[in-house]
PLY file of the C-alpha trace (Angstrom):
ply
format ascii 1.0
element vertex 394
property float x
property float y
property float z
element edge 393
property int vertex1
property int vertex2
end_header
-9.72 -8.85 17.50
-6.37 -7.30 18.27
-5.83 -8.49 21.52
-3.34 -11.19 20.46
-0.41 -11.11 22.87
-0.17 -10.26 26.82
2.96 -7.82 25.65
0.56 -6.33 22.78
-2.17 -5.69 25.02
0.33 -3.67 27.19
1.48 -1.33 24.76
-1.96 -1.00 22.97
-0.29 -3.41 20.34
2.23 -0.79 18.92
5.65 -2.04 17.29
3.92 -5.44 16.83
5.11 -5.45 13.44
8.69 -3.88 14.49
9.45 -4.80 17.80
10.04 -8.86 17.67
10.93 -9.04 21.11
8.30 -11.52 21.89
7.38 -14.76 19.89
4.10 -13.24 18.69
6.00 -11.82 16.09
5.48 -15.33 14.26
2.13 -14.16 13.52
2.26 -10.44 13.47
5.46 -10.49 11.23
7.35 -13.38 10.55
10.33 -11.64 9.43
11.19 -10.61 12.82
11.74 -14.11 14.04
15.17 -14.26 12.52
16.36 -11.68 15.34
16.24 -13.93 18.27
18.94 -16.44 17.38
17.61 -19.01 19.60
14.37 -20.77 20.01
11.21 -20.52 22.01
7.89 -20.81 22.76
5.10 -18.18 24.45
1.46 -18.80 25.35
-1.14 -16.21 26.18
-4.80 -15.86 27.95
-6.54 -12.85 27.69
-9.72 -12.15 29.15
-11.84 -9.53 27.48
-14.72 -8.30 29.15
-16.92 -5.71 26.89
-20.14 -3.82 28.54
-22.68 -2.90 25.66
-25.92 -1.24 26.62
-28.90 -0.34 24.36
-31.70 2.33 25.10
-34.34 2.47 22.31
-37.67 0.78 21.14
-38.86 -1.72 18.58
-41.48 -0.73 16.10
-43.53 -3.25 14.07
-44.16 -2.53 10.50
-47.49 -1.65 11.24
-46.38 0.77 13.70
-47.12 -0.88 17.01
-44.51 -0.67 19.64
-42.58 -4.02 20.41
-42.54 -4.48 24.35
-39.44 -5.70 26.16
-36.57 -4.22 27.97
-33.62 -2.70 26.47
-31.58 -6.23 26.46
-29.24 -6.17 29.17
-25.55 -5.92 28.73
-25.15 -7.26 24.94
-21.18 -8.15 25.98
-19.99 -11.44 25.96
-16.76 -12.01 28.14
-14.46 -14.14 26.16
-11.42 -16.03 27.33
-8.84 -15.62 24.14
-5.97 -18.10 24.29
-2.87 -17.78 21.80
0.48 -19.51 21.17
3.61 -18.85 19.54
6.90 -20.82 18.83
9.89 -19.67 16.98
12.65 -22.34 16.11
15.95 -20.91 15.37
17.51 -23.40 12.53
20.69 -21.18 11.92
21.92 -17.59 12.39
19.49 -16.54 8.79
16.93 -19.15 8.75
13.85 -19.74 11.55
10.56 -21.44 11.64
7.46 -20.38 13.24
4.04 -21.88 14.36
1.20 -19.46 15.60
-2.45 -20.52 17.04
-4.86 -17.47 18.00
-7.88 -15.91 16.65
-7.22 -12.97 15.11
-10.95 -12.05 14.26
-14.42 -12.65 16.19
-17.12 -11.26 17.65
-19.86 -12.17 20.20
-23.27 -10.07 21.59
-26.21 -11.70 23.58
-29.31 -9.76 24.37
-31.80 -10.60 26.82
-34.65 -13.30 25.65
-38.05 -10.79 24.98
-35.96 -7.58 24.41
-37.32 -4.66 22.28
-35.12 -5.68 19.51
-35.59 -9.51 19.58
-37.04 -10.10 16.13
-33.44 -8.32 14.84
-30.80 -10.12 17.29
-30.43 -12.33 19.95
-27.31 -14.23 19.95
-24.36 -13.55 17.53
-21.40 -15.17 17.35
-18.45 -16.15 15.43
-15.38 -17.78 15.97
-12.02 -17.56 13.92
-8.94 -19.36 15.28
-6.02 -19.62 12.76
-3.03 -21.82 12.91
0.10 -20.05 11.24
3.32 -21.70 10.17
5.48 -19.43 9.07
9.23 -19.31 7.78
11.78 -16.35 8.11
15.26 -15.61 6.21
17.78 -12.90 6.91
18.79 -11.63 3.56
21.07 -9.64 4.60
22.65 -8.11 8.04
20.15 -5.39 8.19
17.02 -7.31 5.83
14.91 -10.28 6.95
11.88 -11.65 5.20
9.07 -13.86 6.20
6.10 -15.60 5.13
3.52 -17.77 6.30
0.43 -20.01 5.42
-2.68 -19.17 7.41
-5.15 -22.05 8.09
-8.36 -20.81 9.31
-11.68 -22.26 10.68
-14.82 -20.02 11.33
-17.63 -20.87 13.13
-20.43 -18.84 13.42
-24.21 -18.85 15.34
-26.76 -16.36 14.91
-30.36 -16.25 16.20
-33.05 -14.05 16.86
-36.98 -14.29 17.92
-39.56 -14.62 15.04
-42.93 -13.08 15.46
-46.03 -14.95 15.69
-48.62 -12.72 17.02
-50.23 -12.60 13.56
-51.19 -16.43 14.40
-52.20 -15.90 18.09
-48.69 -17.40 18.84
-45.82 -16.89 21.01
-42.52 -16.20 19.79
-40.57 -18.72 18.06
-36.37 -18.74 17.69
-34.51 -19.07 14.66
-30.90 -19.94 14.89
-28.56 -20.07 11.60
-25.34 -22.19 12.38
-22.22 -22.83 9.72
-18.82 -23.62 9.57
-15.80 -24.01 7.23
-11.97 -24.05 6.88
-9.85 -21.80 4.80
-6.66 -20.98 3.46
-4.92 -17.71 3.25
-0.99 -16.68 3.56
0.83 -13.63 5.43
4.51 -12.36 4.39
6.65 -9.76 6.38
9.77 -7.66 5.86
11.43 -6.24 8.84
14.83 -3.89 8.30
16.96 -2.86 10.93
18.58 0.53 10.45
20.67 -0.17 13.62
20.75 -2.63 16.33
18.02 -0.06 18.39
16.26 0.86 15.42
13.98 -0.59 13.08
10.80 -1.17 11.09
8.56 -3.68 10.38
5.63 -3.98 7.28
3.32 -6.85 7.11
0.52 -8.27 4.94
-1.76 -10.64 5.99
-4.10 -11.95 3.24
-8.22 -12.19 3.28
-9.28 -15.89 3.66
-12.76 -16.90 2.14
-15.02 -19.62 4.10
-18.31 -20.81 2.94
-20.14 -21.26 6.32
-22.15 -24.78 5.55
-24.98 -25.60 8.19
-28.29 -25.08 9.31
-31.29 -22.91 10.03
-33.52 -24.28 12.78
-36.57 -22.80 14.08
-37.70 -23.64 17.81
-41.44 -23.10 18.78
-43.32 -23.42 15.68
-45.96 -25.60 15.83
-45.60 -28.64 13.34
-48.92 -27.32 11.33
-47.73 -23.93 11.18
-44.21 -24.88 9.56
-46.06 -27.11 7.20
-47.93 -23.75 6.08
-45.44 -21.70 5.96
-42.24 -23.14 4.69
-39.93 -19.88 5.41
-40.38 -21.28 9.26
-39.61 -24.79 8.68
-35.78 -26.47 8.97
-33.26 -26.06 6.47
-29.68 -26.41 5.21
-28.10 -22.96 4.61
-24.92 -21.69 3.54
-23.18 -18.20 3.59
-19.75 -16.78 2.19
-17.92 -14.96 4.54
-14.15 -13.81 3.96
-11.74 -12.07 6.40
-10.03 -8.95 4.94
-6.32 -8.21 3.89
-4.31 -6.30 6.61
-1.40 -4.37 6.02
0.97 -3.17 8.89
3.40 -0.68 9.32
5.32 -0.83 12.38
8.74 1.27 14.01
10.94 0.61 16.68
13.03 2.80 18.41
15.51 2.10 21.71
15.98 5.95 23.01
18.50 4.66 25.69
19.21 1.48 27.73
16.04 2.45 29.78
13.41 3.66 27.06
11.80 2.37 24.09
9.03 3.72 21.95
6.70 2.07 19.41
4.30 2.65 17.00
1.66 0.96 14.80
-0.09 2.03 11.43
-2.58 -0.57 10.06
-5.29 -0.59 7.20
-7.86 -3.29 7.09
-9.60 -4.01 3.63
-13.15 -4.41 5.34
-15.05 -2.24 2.07
-15.20 -5.82 0.51
-17.80 -6.77 3.16
-21.15 -5.76 0.88
-23.50 -7.91 2.28
-24.30 -10.87 4.33
-26.35 -13.76 2.33
-27.74 -16.58 3.57
-28.63 -19.05 1.09
-31.18 -22.09 1.60
-31.24 -25.60 0.18
-35.15 -25.66 0.19
-35.40 -22.88 -2.41
-36.82 -20.50 -0.12
-35.79 -16.45 -0.83
-32.63 -15.69 0.45
-32.00 -13.80 4.12
-29.92 -10.66 3.05
-28.57 -8.33 5.31
-26.73 -5.26 3.66
-23.35 -4.37 5.44
-21.39 -1.87 3.23
-18.65 -1.65 5.32
-15.56 1.26 5.13
-12.11 0.20 5.15
-10.28 0.80 8.82
-7.22 2.23 10.27
-5.81 1.42 13.29
-2.86 4.19 15.06
-0.86 3.44 18.14
1.72 4.98 20.13
3.60 2.84 22.94
6.85 2.87 25.21
8.81 0.43 27.35
10.98 1.62 30.47
13.40 -1.01 31.57
14.20 0.46 35.07
16.22 -2.53 36.18
17.19 -5.42 34.23
14.55 -8.17 35.28
11.71 -5.49 35.09
9.98 -3.70 32.18
7.04 -1.31 31.99
4.95 -0.85 29.41
2.51 1.89 28.16
0.21 2.50 25.00
-2.49 4.20 23.20
-4.61 3.97 20.56
-7.26 4.81 18.14
-9.31 1.99 16.24
-11.76 2.84 13.45
-14.83 1.17 12.87
-15.31 -0.13 9.73
-19.55 -0.28 9.98
-21.12 3.12 8.70
-24.21 5.01 10.60
-26.64 3.87 7.72
-25.64 -0.35 7.87
-25.34 -0.27 11.55
-27.04 -3.53 13.13
-28.10 -4.74 16.57
-25.97 -8.03 16.03
-22.42 -5.41 15.46
-23.25 -2.11 17.00
-19.74 -1.47 16.48
-18.06 2.52 16.96
-14.61 3.95 17.38
-12.65 2.93 19.66
-9.67 4.29 21.95
-7.25 2.43 23.73
-5.60 2.98 27.03
-3.00 0.38 27.88
-0.54 -0.63 30.83
1.84 -3.59 31.15
4.51 -5.23 32.79
7.42 -8.17 32.28
9.32 -10.05 34.86
12.27 -11.88 33.81
12.32 -14.31 36.56
15.07 -16.57 35.39
17.35 -16.78 32.02
15.55 -17.24 29.20
11.93 -17.36 31.21
9.58 -14.08 31.49
6.15 -13.31 32.73
4.12 -10.55 30.97
0.80 -9.19 31.89
-0.91 -6.70 30.26
-4.42 -4.40 30.47
-6.31 -2.48 28.13
-9.60 -0.23 28.81
-11.19 0.75 25.41
-13.43 3.30 25.30
-16.21 3.09 22.82
-17.66 6.33 20.98
-21.49 6.80 21.74
-23.64 5.74 18.87
-26.95 5.79 17.41
-29.01 2.97 15.58
-31.77 2.92 13.09
-32.11 0.08 11.87
-34.58 -1.43 9.39
-36.18 -4.62 8.12
-38.85 -6.91 7.02
-39.56 -7.34 11.11
-40.07 -3.54 11.31
-37.53 -0.93 13.10
-35.07 -0.72 16.13
-33.89 2.81 16.89
-31.98 3.86 20.07
-28.65 4.88 21.17
-25.81 2.71 22.12
-23.02 3.11 24.58
-20.24 0.65 25.76
-16.39 0.24 26.87
-14.15 -3.10 27.23
-11.61 -4.37 29.44
-8.97 -6.69 28.47
-6.53 -8.62 31.01
-3.96 -10.60 29.82
-1.02 -12.96 30.83
1.40 -14.84 29.42
4.81 -17.02 29.85
7.96 -17.05 27.73
10.62 -19.62 27.39
13.63 -19.76 25.42
16.15 -22.09 24.96
0 1
1 2
2 3
3 4
4 5
5 6
6 7
7 8
8 9
9 10
10 11
11 12
12 13
13 14
14 15
15 16
16 17
17 18
18 19
19 20
20 21
21 22
22 23
23 24
24 25
25 26
26 27
27 28
28 29
29 30
30 31
31 32
32 33
33 34
34 35
35 36
36 37
37 38
38 39
39 40
40 41
41 42
42 43
43 44
44 45
45 46
46 47
47 48
48 49
49 50
50 51
51 52
52 53
53 54
54 55
55 56
56 57
57 58
58 59
59 60
60 61
61 62
62 63
63 64
64 65
65 66
66 67
67 68
68 69
69 70
70 71
71 72
72 73
73 74
74 75
75 76
76 77
77 78
78 79
79 80
80 81
81 82
82 83
83 84
84 85
85 86
86 87
87 88
88 89
89 90
90 91
91 92
92 93
93 94
94 95
95 96
96 97
97 98
98 99
99 100
100 101
101 102
102 103
103 104
104 105
105 106
106 107
107 108
108 109
109 110
110 111
111 112
112 113
113 114
114 115
115 116
116 117
117 118
118 119
119 120
120 121
121 122
122 123
123 124
124 125
125 126
126 127
127 128
128 129
129 130
130 131
131 132
132 133
133 134
134 135
135 136
136 137
137 138
138 139
139 140
140 141
141 142
142 143
143 144
144 145
145 146
146 147
147 148
148 149
149 150
150 151
151 152
152 153
153 154
154 155
155 156
156 157
157 158
158 159
159 160
160 161
161 162
162 163
163 164
164 165
165 166
166 167
167 168
168 169
169 170
170 171
171 172
172 173
173 174
174 175
175 176
176 177
177 178
178 179
179 180
180 181
181 182
182 183
183 184
184 185
185 186
186 187
187 188
188 189
189 190
190 191
191 192
192 193
193 194
194 195
195 196
196 197
197 198
198 199
199 200
200 201
201 202
202 203
203 204
204 205
205 206
206 207
207 208
208 209
209 210
210 211
211 212
212 213
213 214
214 215
215 216
216 217
217 218
218 219
219 220
220 221
221 222
222 223
223 224
224 225
225 226
226 227
227 228
228 229
229 230
230 231
231 232
232 233
233 234
234 235
235 236
236 237
237 238
238 239
239 240
240 241
241 242
242 243
243 244
244 245
245 246
246 247
247 248
248 249
249 250
250 251
251 252
252 253
253 254
254 255
255 256
256 257
257 258
258 259
259 260
260 261
261 262
262 263
263 264
264 265
265 266
266 267
267 268
268 269
269 270
270 271
271 272
272 273
273 274
274 275
275 276
276 277
277 278
278 279
279 280
280 281
281 282
282 283
283 284
284 285
285 286
286 287
287 288
288 289
289 290
290 291
291 292
292 293
293 294
294 295
295 296
296 297
297 298
298 299
299 300
300 301
301 302
302 303
303 304
304 305
305 306
306 307
307 308
308 309
309 310
310 311
311 312
312 313
313 314
314 315
315 316
316 317
317 318
318 319
319 320
320 321
321 322
322 323
323 324
324 325
325 326
326 327
327 328
328 329
329 330
330 331
331 332
332 333
333 334
334 335
335 336
336 337
337 338
338 339
339 340
340 341
341 342
342 343
343 344
344 345
345 346
346 347
347 348
348 349
349 350
350 351
351 352
352 353
353 354
354 355
355 356
356 357
357 358
358 359
359 360
360 361
361 362
362 363
363 364
364 365
365 366
366 367
367 368
368 369
369 370
370 371
371 372
372 373
373 374
374 375
375 376
376 377
377 378
378 379
379 380
380 381
381 382
382 383
383 384
384 385
385 386
386 387
387 388
388 389
389 390
390 391
391 392
392 393
């Protein structure tokens, strides 16, 4: 998830590592905290409204078609809060704190859909608390670092086909959570007071999700005869990837500013999702084999009057999911952003930000094959993101 602040939503996250004009820089590039010369806090709330539609058919290993619909709208609306704070210790030293959710996903299909044996609910939440420090090494160069303290919580469910036993479908659910620690580094170089670049690195964070596999709708006698249908404690290792970002910021005049951003995400480390069960049954393995991905954005700000700022942005967000590894749980595709935003300074040191982004998804094909059979079809989708926030400087 890149929708980390209301100002960023308004500019398609362009200049996230270089602008340092709002307090979300405490997360995106802690080095930028030295620019404020004062303390402040910022709270943002984003409403993410994805729309994901499937058209296709599920087929059993014996070649019979699974009945059911297309799953409805699989996109799950989410409210995503974020908080940022910067405390100026002196003109060359600042402390920061951020709380946001840089990674996460959620899909939910209708019960009884044709792909019910592949996915029903899939949700991963990843709030991260990041205390940080910035130091102005020279008049032009600032450096920053932070510690990421993350929490990951995952829920994965699907239907279980018991028709061979003359029984209706059951449901399996995997749940697990864990804490992990990583770090972030940042650099900001100011060529002039109106032109600068920023570079940031956010490390990977390892989580060992510890939880359980539970089954509902399985008669006790069946669970006793088929251990794979009985409840068990379970674990799964998940790693959020390294991210490297480079941004540029330049004020062409008192009214116009242009910003850009390039990010690389090390998704190629995600080879598989392996669930291990404490009762000794075979691991549940989903091959992923993701690729590294790139994000490019370009944005601008227009200041027609002292208290008003208008924002614009476009972006290309490359999917890390290869065509041959795509699953119904994560029907991801390349995305294209179109963003608008506005800021109003209603009092000295007080600002309201709003942002809106429409995200276009590439149409994609799915050809997923597991022990449950195969699921083939097409996905279409889009998303809208509405964000609002407030800044206080003191």
